[in-house]
LUMRO-749172 format. One record per residue (C-alpha): residue in one letter; x, y, z. Coordinates in steps of 0.1 Angstrom, whole numbers, plus 2048, in hexadecimal, padded with zeros to 3 digits. Layout:
! residues N
AXYZ;...
This chain:
! residues 313
ME684AD949;EE8A4B0939;KE964C7953;SE904AE96F;GEA049295B;KEC249496D;KEB249398F;FE9D475984;TEBA461975;DED146A993;VEB945A9AB;LEB543B995;DEDB438990;KEE24399B5;AEC64209BC;TED44099A2;VEF740A9B0;VEEA4019D3;AED23E69C6;NEEE3D59B3;SF003CE9D4;MEE13BF9E4;HED139D9E4;REAF39B9D3;DE9E3949F5;EEAC3B4A03;LE9D3CC9E9;LE7C3D19FA;FE723DBA1D;SE503DCA2D;YE3F3FBA3C;KE1C3F8A4A;GE193D7A39;IE223E3A16;PE423DAA03;YE583F79F6;PE7A3F89E4;IE954009FE;TEAB4129E4;FE8F42C9DF;CE7C42EA00;SE8342AA25;PE6F427A45;EE7F447A51;SE7345AA32;FE5044CA36;KE4F458A5A;AE5A47BA4F;LE4147BA33;EE24478A4C;SE2A49CA58;FE2E4AAA35;EE1A4CAA31;AE084CBA0F;RDFD4EB9FF;SDDB4EF9F0;DDEA4F89CE;DE014D99CD;VDFC4C39AE;IDFC49D9B5;LDFC48099E;ADF345E9AE;GDF643D99D;YDFF4199A4;PE22410995;KE21409970;SE0041A96B;GE0F435955;TE1B44F96E;NE39459959;WE2146193D;LE0A476952;RE28486963;QE32494941;IE0F4A193B;LE0C4B295D;TE2F4C095B;DE274D093A;LE054DD946;IE154ED964;AE2F4FE94D;VE1250B937;SE01519956;QE2152C95E;KE2453A93B;KE42524934;TE4850E915;PE454E991D;GE674D891B;SE7B4F891C;EE9C4F592E;SE9E503951;SEBB513962;AED3500979;SEC4513997;DEA250598E;EEAF4E298D;DEBF4E79AF;LE9D4F09BE;EE8C4D09B0;EE864B09C2;FE8048D9B5;PE5B48F9AD;YE5046F9BF;LE444799E1;EE4F45A9F4;VE714589E4;GE8F46A9F3;DEA1472A13;VE9147DA34;EE9B4A2A2E;KE894A3A0C;YE684AFA1C;EE794CCA2D;RE8A4D6A0C;ME684D59FB;TE5B4F1A12;KE725089FD;LE654FD9DB;PE4F5179C9;SE2B50F9C2;PE1C4FC9B2;RE304DE9BE;FE2B4BF9A9;ME2D49D9B9;VE274799AE;TE1F45C9C5;HE184379C3;LE0B4379E7;RDE942C9F2;PDD34499FF;EDD543EA24;NDFB440A22;LDFD463A15;PE02481A2C;KDE148CA3C;SDE74B0A32;IDE14A7A0D;FDBD49FA14;KDB84B9A2F;NDC44D4A17;KDB04C59FA;VDCE4C39E3;KDC34BA9BF;IDCD4969B7;LDCD486994;LDC846199A;LDD444B97D;IDC842797A;RDCF40C960;NDC13EA95A;PDD23D0971;KDDD3B8956;DDF13D2943;VDFE3E0965;AE0B3BD96E;TE1A3B894B;SE2C3D994C;FE383D4970;YE473B2966;HE5C3C194A;FE653DF95F;SE713C897C;KE883B6964;GE993D795A;LE9C3EA97B;AEB53DC994;SEA33ED9B2;FE853D69AE;PE873B09B3;SE8A3A0990;YE79380985;DE85362971;NE6335E961;WE4036D95E;DE2F352972;DE4435A991;FE3C37F98D;FE17379989;RE163659A9;DE263819BC;FE1139C9AB;MDF23899B7;TDFF3839DA;KE063A79E3;KE2C3A59E0;ME313C29C8;PE433E29D1;WE293FB9DD;GE113DE9E5;CDF33CE9D6;YDE33DD9B7;FDC03D29C0;EDC33E19E3;YDD14019D4;VDB34069BD;SD9A3FB9D8;EDA84159F1;WDA94319D8;SD854299CE;KD7A4369F0;YD874599E6;TD7A45D9C3;DD5C4729CE;KD7248E9DB;ED714AD9C6;ND974B19C8;ID9D48E9B8;MD9A487993;AD9E463987;IDA945B964;TDB243A953;YDD143293F;EDBA423924;EDA3442920;LDC245791C;KDCF440901;EDAD4428F0;NDAC4688EF;RDCB47A8FC;ADBF49C8F2;LD9F499905;GDB148B923;VDCA4A7924;KDAE4C1921;ND9B4B193E;IDBA4B0954;ADC24D494D;AD9E4DE955;FDA04CA976;FDBF4DD981;GDB14FE974;IDCB503959;PDBD51693A;LDCB509919;TDCB5188F6;EDC74FF8D9;EDEC5038D2;EDF74FC8F6;LDE04DE8F7;QDEE4D08D7;LE124D58E3;VE0B4C2903;VDF94A68F0;DE164A38D6;RE314A28F1;SE1F487904;SE1C46E8E8;FE2F44D8F0;QE454528D2;SE4F4758DC;ME5646B900;KE6A44D8F7;KE7E4628DE;NE8547B8FA;SE8B461915;DEB1465915;KEAC488923;TE9047F93B;HE9B45C946;GEBF45893A;TEC9434935;FEA9428945;GE94435928;NE8E413918;IE8340593A;FE69420941;FE5D42391D;RE593FF910;KE383FD8FC;GE1F41590B;GE024028FD;VDE23F0908;SDDC3CB90A;DE003BF90A;WDF53A8926;KDE839090B;NE0C387903;LE12379926;FDF236E939;TDE834A938;EDC433F939;DDC733695E;QDD7358966;NDBC36A954;EDA2358969;KDB435E98A;MDB7384983;DD93386977;KD87376997;VD9B38D9AE;FD903AC99A;ED6C3A199D;ED6F39B9C2;QD833BA9CC;ID7D3D79B5;AD643D099A;GD483E09AE;TD5C4009B7;KD5A4219A3;LD7E41D998;GD783F898F;KD5C402978;KD7041E969;LD8B40595E;KD733F5945;YD813D394E;DD6C3BF936;LD783D4919;YD9E3D4921;CDA33B4936;KD8E399927;AD9F38190F;
């Protein structure tokens, strides 16, 4: 992931400069009823994305914002390196960096998708999009997708702190205001509950593997082993241990100056479970419990989240 660090920070730096000259109300735009940050996405790029031609050997990581996609991005990047007989974290040449694109599929200019036709396989992509807003070719070509989900209370808590640190997202004076917007579908990339509900319709597909942030925290080695098996990547014990060690929160935070530049502390804050208990009031707990029960508790992903274990006070 180090080699793509400059590409990553360049995009964030440019977005921050633009966002600093904008009013808070101008930072989001709506596309097909969902809010997106205008400094990262555009209606034109979304239109161009529709005709993007996926390859059957593409590798896709999908997850709602602040579900741990940076963590899984590290793991998948390292696993791809292992599959190519490369050492995870080894420096690449300048020409390799020139060929790279910012990994988030929906972030970039209109010409990005044409440039991606020249990228060697396997192409690695990350997305926060709901399945119905992804290119049809992804499902037609049965591209393997690792779907990451995280309990909604920790997602909201992480998103709140993240919004305070990143100029491209609307910031909030207090947690109560943020919670209100989180529960009324005003977040960048849309409503968490709708996201999980829509992806739940796809979990039976053989090309989709769902994993929770919490189960990966419980047993990272087993999670990495299962992810590698899903993508057909053989691992020696030494390779498995290397990927596991490099993906610890402490290791990634320590290395964040290379991977995320000055944004490292924003992207790597705590990396834990149950931080929501420091913010949620009793009333907010009850409100989220009710919405979870009504919208996703009965779905396959809802059950996989183990809500009673991780989200009950």
